[in-house]
ZAMARGU-4260 file (C-alpha; in steps of 0.2 Angstrom, whole numbers, plus 5000, padded with zeros to 4 digits):
<rodrens>
0) 5078/4955/5030 | 5090/4962/5043 | 5108/4957/5043 | 5112/4950/5060 | 5130/4956/5061
5) 5125/4974/5057 | 5111/4973/5070 | 5122/4966/5083 | 5135/4980/5079 | 5121/4993/5082
10) 5117/4986/5099 | 5136/4986/5103 | 5137/5005/5098 | 5121/5008/5109 | 5129/5000/5124
15) 5145/5009/5121 | 5135/5025/5122 | 5127/5019/5138 | 5144/5016/5145 | 5149/5034/5142
20) 5132/5039/5151 | 5135/5028/5166 | 5153/5034/5169 | 5153/5052/5164 | 5146/5059/5180
25) 5158/5049/5192 | 5173/5054/5181 | 5169/5073/5182 | 5162/5073/5199 | 5178/5080/5208
30) 5178/5094/5195 | 5160/5097/5197 | 5162/5098/5216 | 5175/5111/5214 | 5166/5121/5200
35) 5149/5123/5208 | 5155/5122/5227 | 5142/5109/5232 | 5141/5096/5246 | 5142/5077/5243
40) 5124/5076/5247 | 5120/5088/5233 | 5132/5078/5222 | 5122/5062/5226 | 5106/5071/5220
45) 5114/5071/5203 | 5116/5052/5203 | 5098/5051/5209 | 5093/5062/5194 | 5103/5052/5182
50) 5096/5036/5188 | 5078/5043/5188 | 5081/5048/5170 | 5087/5030/5166 | 5072/5023/5175
55) 5060/5033/5164 | 5069/5027/5148 | 5069/5009/5154 | 5051/5010/5158 | 5045/5016/5141
60) 5057/5007/5129 | 5050/4989/5131 | 5032/4992/5125 | 5038/5004/5111 | 5051/4992/5104
65) 5039/4977/5105 | 5026/4987/5096 | 5036/4998/5084 | 5053/4991/5083 | 5070/4998/5087
70) 5077/5010/5073 | 5069/5027/5076 | 5069/5025/5095 | 5088/5022/5095 | 5091/5037/5084
75) 5080/5049/5094 | 5089/5043/5110 | 5107/5045/5103 | 5102/5063/5098 | 5096/5066/5116
80) 5112/5059/5123 | 5122/5070/5112 | 5113/5086/5117 | 5113/5081/5135 | 5132/5078/5136
85) 5135/5095/5128 | 5124/5102/5141 | 5133/5094/5155 | 5150/5101/5147 | 5144/5119/5146
90) 5130/5121/5159 | 5133/5138/5168 | 5123/5134/5183 | 5120/5119/5194 | 5101/5119/5189
95) 5105/5117/5170 | 5118/5104/5174 | 5104/5094/5183 | 5092/5096/5168 | 5106/5089/5156
100) 5110/5075/5168 | 5091/5070/5168 | 5090/5070/5149 | 5106/5060/5147 | 5098/5048/5159
105) 5082/5046/5149 | 5092/5043/5133 | 5104/5031/5141 | 5090/5020/5149 | 5082/5018/5132
110) 5098/5014/5123 | 5103/5002/5136 | 5087/4993/5137 | 5085/4993/5118 | 5102/4986/5115
115) 5100/4972/5127 | 5083/4967/5121 | 5089/4968/5103 | 5103/4956/5106 | 5092/4944/5116
120) 5080/4944/5101 | 5093/4939/5089 | 5102/4927/5100 | 5090/4913/5103 | 5104/4901/5107
125) 5117/4907/5120 | 5108/4923/5126 | 5120/4925/5141 | 5135/4923/5130 | 5129/4936/5117
130) 5124/4948/5131 | 5141/4946/5139 | 5150/4951/5123 | 5138/4965/5121 | 5143/4971/5139
135) 5161/4972/5133 | 5156/4987/5123 | 5147/4995/5138 | 5164/4993/5147 | 5174/5001/5132
140) 5162/5016/5133 | 5164/5017/5152 | 5183/5016/5152 | 5185/5029/5138 | 5179/5044/5148
145) 5190/5042/5164 | 5205/5038/5153 | 5202/5053/5142 | 5199/5064/5157 | 5214/5057/5167
150) 5225/5059/5153 | 5220/5076/5147 | 5214/5086/5162 | 5232/5094/5164 | 5230/5100/5146
155) 5212/5104/5143 | 5197/5108/5154 | 5184/5094/5158 | 5171/5104/5149 | 5181/5103/5133
160) 5185/5084/5134 | 5167/5081/5138 | 5161/5091/5123 | 5172/5081/5111 | 5165/5065/5119
165) 5147/5071/5116 | 5150/5075/5098 | 5157/5058/5095 | 5139/5051/5098 | 5134/5057/5081
170) 5143/5043/5073 | 5132/5029/5081 | 5117/5040/5077 | 5121/5040/5058 | 5124/5021/5059
175) 5107/5018/5066 | 5099/5028/5052 | 5108/5017/5039 | 5104/4999/5044 | 5089/4989/5044
180) 5082/4982/5061 | 5071/4967/5065 | 5053/4969/5062 | 5042/4973/5078 | 5037/4957/5088
185) 5019/4964/5091 | 5016/4973/5075 | 4997/4970/5075 | 4995/4978/5092 | 5003/4977/5109
190) 4995/4963/5121 | 4992/4975/5135 | 4985/4962/5147 | 5000/4950/5144 | 5012/4964/5146
195) 5004/4971/5162 | 5004/4954/5169 | 5023/4953/5169 | 5023/4965/5184 | 5015/4951/5194
200) 5028/4938/5189 | 5037/4933/5205 | 5052/4925/5195 | 5054/4941/5185 | 5053/4952/5200
205) 5066/4942/5209 | 5078/4943/5194 | 5074/4962/5194 | 5079/4963/5213 | 5096/4955/5209
210) 5099/4969/5197 | 5093/4982/5210 | 5108/4978/5220 | 5119/4976/5204 | 5114/4992/5197
215) 5116/5001/5214 | 5134/4994/5216 | 5139/4999/5199 | 5133/5016/5201 | 5142/5018/5218
220) 5159/5011/5211 | 5158/5021/5195 | 5152/5037/5203 | 5161/5038/5219 | 5177/5029/5217
225) 5187/5044/5210 | 5181/5054/5225 | 5185/5040/5237 | 5203/5039/5230 | 5205/5058/5231
230) 5198/5060/5249 | 5203/5043/5257 | 5219/5040/5248 | 5224/5058/5246 | 5227/5057/5227
235) 5225/5072/5215 | 5210/5073/5204 | 5218/5068/5188 | 5226/5052/5195 | 5210/5048/5205
240) 5200/5049/5189 | 5213/5039/5179 | 5213/5025/5191 | 5194/5023/5190 | 5197/5016/5172
245) 5205/5000/5180 | 5188/4996/5187 | 5181/4996/5169 | 5196/4987/5162 | 5193/4973/5174
250) 5175/4972/5168 | 5179/4972/5150 | 5192/4958/5151 | 5180/4948/5162 | 5166/4950/5149
255) 5177/4945/5135 | 5182/4929/5144 | 5165/4926/5150 | 5158/4925/5132 | 5168/4909/5130
260) 5166/4902/5148 | 5147/4903/5147 | 5147/4891/5133 | 5155/4877/5144 | 5150/4882/5162
265) 5133/4885/5169 | 5128/4903/5170 | 5123/4900/5188 | 5141/4894/5193 | 5149/4909/5184
270) 5138/4922/5193 | 5141/4914/5210 | 5160/4914/5208 | 5159/4932/5201 | 5150/4938/5216
275) 5163/4930/5227 | 5177/4939/5218 | 5168/4956/5219 | 5166/4953/5238 | 5185/4950/5240
280) 5188/4966/5230 | 5176/4976/5241 | 5184/4971/5257 | 5201/4975/5250 | 5195/4993/5245
285) 5187/4995/5262 | 5204/4990/5271 | 5215/4999/5260 | 5226/5014/5266 | 5235/5016/5249
290) 5235/5011/5231 | 5244/4994/5233 | 5228/4986/5241 | 5215/4998/5234 | 5219/4996/5215
295) 5219/4977/5215 | 5203/4978/5225 | 5195/4989/5212 | 5200/4978/5198 | 5193/4963/5207
300) 5176/4972/5209 | 5176/4976/5190 | 5179/4957/5186 | 5166/4952/5199 | 5153/4964/5193
305) 5155/4958/5174 | 5143/4944/5176 | 5128/4952/5184 | 5118/4960/5170 | 5122/4948/5155
310) 5118/4932/5165 | 5102/4938/5174 | 5096/4946/5157 | 5099/4930/5149 | 5088/4921/5161
315) 5074/4934/5158 | 5076/4932/5139 | 5074/4914/5141 | 5059/4915/5152 | 5049/4928/5142
320) 5054/4928/5124 | 5038/4934/5116 | 5038/4950/5126 | 5057/4952/5130 | 5057/4971/5128
325) 5043/4973/5141 | 5051/4960/5152 | 5067/4969/5151 | 5058/4986/5155 | 5051/4978/5171
330) 5068/4972/5176 | 5078/4988/5172 | 5065/4999/5181 | 5068/4988/5197 | 5087/4989/5193
335) 5088/5007/5191 | 5078/5010/5207 | 5094/5003/5216 | 5105/5013/5204 | 5095/5028/5210
340) 5094/5025/5229 | 5111/5016/5234 | 5122/5030/5227 | 5111/5043/5235 | 5113/5034/5251
345) 5131/5033/5249 | 5132/5052/5247 | 5122/5055/5263 | 5133/5043/5273 | 5149/5050/5265
350) 5143/5067/5271 | 5138/5062/5289 | 5154/5050/5291 | 5166/5047/5277 | 5166/5037/5260
355) 5175/5022/5267 | 5160/5019/5279 | 5147/5022/5265 | 5156/5009/5254 | 5150/4995/5266
360) 5135/4995/5256 | 5144/4985/5242 | 5148/4969/5252 | 5131/4970/5260 | 5123/4971/5243
365) 5133/4956/5236 | 5127/4945/5250 | 5109/4950/5246 | 5111/4946/5228 | 5118/4929/5232
370) 5103/4925/5242 | 5090/4931/5230 | 5098/4923/5215 | 5096/4906/5224 | 5078/4909/5226
375) 5075/4915/5208 | 5084/4900/5201 | 5073/4888/5211 | 5057/4897/5204 | 5063/4898/5186
380) 5067/4879/5186 | 5050/4874/5195
</rodrens>
């Protein structure tokens, strides 16, 4: 028998790694622009590659964990992320950098999907609360990279800092190897017909499209904010990267609080209020001419974004418990399509106009999420 606390801890370590994956590109982007002398459109292609890799990982993890379990897949992916981060740190050319980004994305997609599905499997009561607590560790991983880079860039190169971050991924890998995980849910063979049928489930697709916009916005804010601060607010690179950590800090605190709030308040109410907070924060960022308005706006965006993935994944886990891994795969593939397209569009608009104009994508996406969530709830309760 597996130990639930140890298994939950392994999922937390997986999401911590995924937090590093999701924030590393945005944190080093100003330095990458300088090192390789590339345009914003080319930089946007890195986010496209990262998201495509995450999508590939998200697509394959579900059927694998439903059929074979979690242990060896998580170990392989942690190793892949470790090697990919070292590749990002020391790539001598832009082409090798792109390849490393892609492999980090694949590993990150599997670790993210596997960690969330694992917690959903062991949290039959209060899935949204468990997933919210899990999301705290995603935030810890995400905040660590900009904090380290912002603090150490004056002393060390970004390559050296990133190399140390990559080597630290070896610790979760060892932990995955040491503990016992739950048995596969479909150990006698994967039900192909039922699994394939999930792609026709309208309710699941609607929840997936909520995450389409959520993922796209998270990638935009995590990936482009440091560059936004540098170009629109005239901050130097180290300060711009350091201030990005406030976004992740807002998300971490909100998810810690949400773990308790969701036990007494409906997840639907929490998500709607959170979207309103994020909308206000986005408007503050768009109107800001300096840090006094931009920084609080960034923090509010982090607070508002905290509810999206835990609550929506909680609904999905409740709807499809027997094939939770595969259902999560479908949702994450849709989500990462948004994570792939919206930051890329941001880079194109930023090249043609400016980043302030491209950040209009965020409030528009929030409105779309609000509308689709209402439709998805009505179908889920029908």
